C-alpha positions as CSV (number, residue, x, y, z in Angstrom):
1,M,3.2,-16.5,-7.5
2,N,6.7,-15.1,-7.5
3,M,8.6,-14.6,-4.3
4,L,9.3,-11.3,-2.7
5,T,13.0,-10.4,-2.6
6,L,14.5,-7.8,-0.2
7,P,15.4,-5.1,-0.5
8,M,12.7,-4.0,-2.9
9,T,13.2,-0.9,-5.0
10,G,10.9,1.1,-7.1
11,H,10.1,4.4,-8.7
12,C,7.4,6.6,-10.1
13,R,6.4,6.6,-13.7
14,C,9.1,9.1,-14.8
15,G,11.8,7.9,-12.4
16,Q,12.4,11.2,-10.6
17,V,11.4,9.7,-7.3
18,E,12.8,6.3,-6.1
19,V,12.0,4.3,-3.0
20,R,13.5,1.4,-1.1
21,V,11.9,-1.2,1.2
22,T,14.1,-3.3,3.5
23,A,11.6,-5.4,5.4
24,P,8.7,-7.7,4.5
25,P,5.2,-6.1,4.3
26,L,3.0,-6.0,7.3
27,L,-0.1,-6.5,5.2
28,T,-1.3,-6.1,1.6
29,G,-4.7,-4.8,0.5
30,A,-7.1,-3.2,-1.9
31,C,-9.3,-0.3,-1.0
32,H,-12.6,0.3,-2.9
33,C,-13.5,3.7,-1.3
34,T,-14.5,6.4,-3.7
35,G,-11.5,8.5,-2.6
36,C,-9.1,5.7,-3.7
37,Q,-11.1,5.2,-6.9
38,R,-10.6,8.9,-7.8
39,M,-6.9,9.0,-6.7
40,S,-6.0,5.9,-8.7
41,S,-8.4,6.4,-11.6
42,S,-9.4,2.8,-11.2
43,A,-11.9,0.6,-9.4
44,F,-9.6,0.4,-6.3
45,S,-6.2,1.2,-5.0
46,L,-3.6,-1.3,-4.0
47,S,-1.3,-1.0,-0.9
48,V,1.6,-2.7,0.7
49,A,1.8,-1.7,4.4
50,I,5.4,-1.2,5.5
51,S,6.8,0.0,8.8
52,H,8.1,3.6,8.7
53,D,11.7,2.5,9.5
54,S,11.7,-0.1,6.6
55,F,10.9,2.5,3.9
56,E,12.9,5.3,2.5
57,V,12.8,7.7,-0.5
58,T,16.3,7.3,-2.1
59,K,15.9,9.9,-4.9
60,G,13.8,12.9,-5.4
61,E,11.4,14.8,-3.2
62,P,7.8,13.6,-3.3
63,V,5.1,16.2,-2.7
64,I,1.8,15.9,-0.7
65,G,-1.4,15.7,-2.7
66,G,-4.8,14.2,-2.0
67,M,-5.0,13.8,1.8
68,H,-3.0,16.5,3.6
69,G,-4.0,15.6,7.2
70,D,-1.9,15.0,10.3
71,E,-2.7,11.3,10.4
72,A,-2.6,10.5,6.6
73,R,-0.7,12.1,3.8
74,H,-0.6,11.0,0.2
75,F,2.7,11.5,-1.6
76,H,3.2,12.0,-5.3
77,C,6.1,12.6,-7.8
78,P,6.2,16.3,-8.4
79,H,6.8,15.8,-12.1
80,C,4.7,12.9,-13.3
81,K,2.2,13.1,-10.4
82,S,2.2,9.4,-9.7
83,W,0.5,8.6,-6.4
84,M,3.4,6.6,-4.8
85,F,2.6,6.1,-1.1
86,T,0.7,7.3,1.9
87,R,2.2,7.9,5.3
88,I,-0.2,7.0,8.1
89,G,0.6,8.1,11.7
90,S,4.1,8.5,12.9
91,G,6.7,6.9,15.2
92,A,6.5,3.3,16.3
93,N,2.8,3.0,15.4
94,G,3.2,4.7,12.0
95,F,3.5,3.0,8.7
96,V,3.6,3.6,4.9
97,N,1.1,2.3,2.4
98,L,3.2,1.9,-0.8
99,R,1.5,1.4,-4.2
100,P,3.0,-2.0,-5.2
101,T,3.0,-1.1,-8.9
102,M,5.8,1.4,-8.0
103,L,8.1,-1.5,-7.2
104,E,10.4,-2.9,-9.8
105,D,8.8,-6.3,-9.3
106,A,5.2,-6.4,-8.1
107,S,4.5,-9.9,-9.4
108,W,4.4,-11.3,-5.8
109,F,1.7,-8.9,-4.8
110,V,-1.8,-10.2,-3.9
111,P,-4.2,-8.2,-1.7
112,F,-4.8,-10.0,1.6
113,I,-7.6,-7.7,2.7
114,E,-10.0,-5.5,0.9
115,S,-11.7,-2.5,2.5
116,Y,-14.7,-0.3,1.7
117,T,-16.5,-3.0,-0.2
118,S,-19.6,-0.9,0.6
119,E,-18.4,1.6,-2.1
120,K,-17.0,-0.8,-4.6
121,L,-18.0,-0.9,-8.2
122,P,-20.4,-3.8,-8.9
123,W,-18.0,-5.6,-11.2
124,A,-14.8,-5.1,-9.1
125,T,-13.4,-8.2,-7.5
126,T,-10.2,-9.2,-5.8
127,P,-8.7,-12.4,-4.4
128,A,-8.5,-10.9,-0.9
129,Q,-9.1,-13.4,1.9
130,H,-10.8,-10.8,4.2
131,S,-13.4,-8.2,3.1
132,Y,-14.7,-5.3,5.1
133,K,-17.5,-2.9,4.4
134,E,-15.2,-0.1,5.7
135,F,-11.8,-0.4,7.2
136,P,-11.2,-3.4,9.5
137,P,-11.7,-2.5,13.2
138,M,-8.4,-1.3,14.8
139,E,-8.4,-4.4,17.1
140,A,-8.4,-6.7,14.1
141,Y,-5.1,-5.4,12.6
142,L,-2.7,-7.4,14.9
143,A,-4.4,-10.7,14.1
144,L,-4.6,-9.8,10.3
145,M,-0.9,-8.9,10.3
146,A,0.0,-12.1,12.2
147,E,-2.1,-14.3,9.8
148,Y,-0.6,-12.5,6.7
149,G,3.0,-12.9,8.1
150,K,2.4,-16.6,8.8
151,Q,1.1,-17.2,5.3
152,Q,4.0,-15.4,3.8
153,G,6.4,-17.4,5.8
154,E,4.8,-20.6,4.6
155,D,4.8,-19.4,1.0
156,H,8.4,-18.4,0.9
């Protein structure tokens, strides 16, 4: 597996929206829910969880599509419609789930957790170390992030 190098940059399919990440991910994952299946046109979506203050859009103006709620909003390129990232929450507790394939180099990415295995397609598998029938319970996230961070520190 290749090493992650910061800062990470990326863009949508057409290049009209560009992003930059300045800190290591909090967690990586794959979601098998039917919503993500439909949004990604695939068996699951992939995410890199990043703190709000470590993520910025450096070019273009993404538009909201998919989820439009107060707690979760999906952002897309207005031209090519690539689903680029999701903003969840706000402030100190908020984070961004970036689609890792938007990055210039996603070769380091491996999902650490997988969620909504209760809705996964029968043939869909990932190398995730932790699997959940739905989302992990809120109280599990701190331990998951700590374990993920420790493993990343050992790998790099």
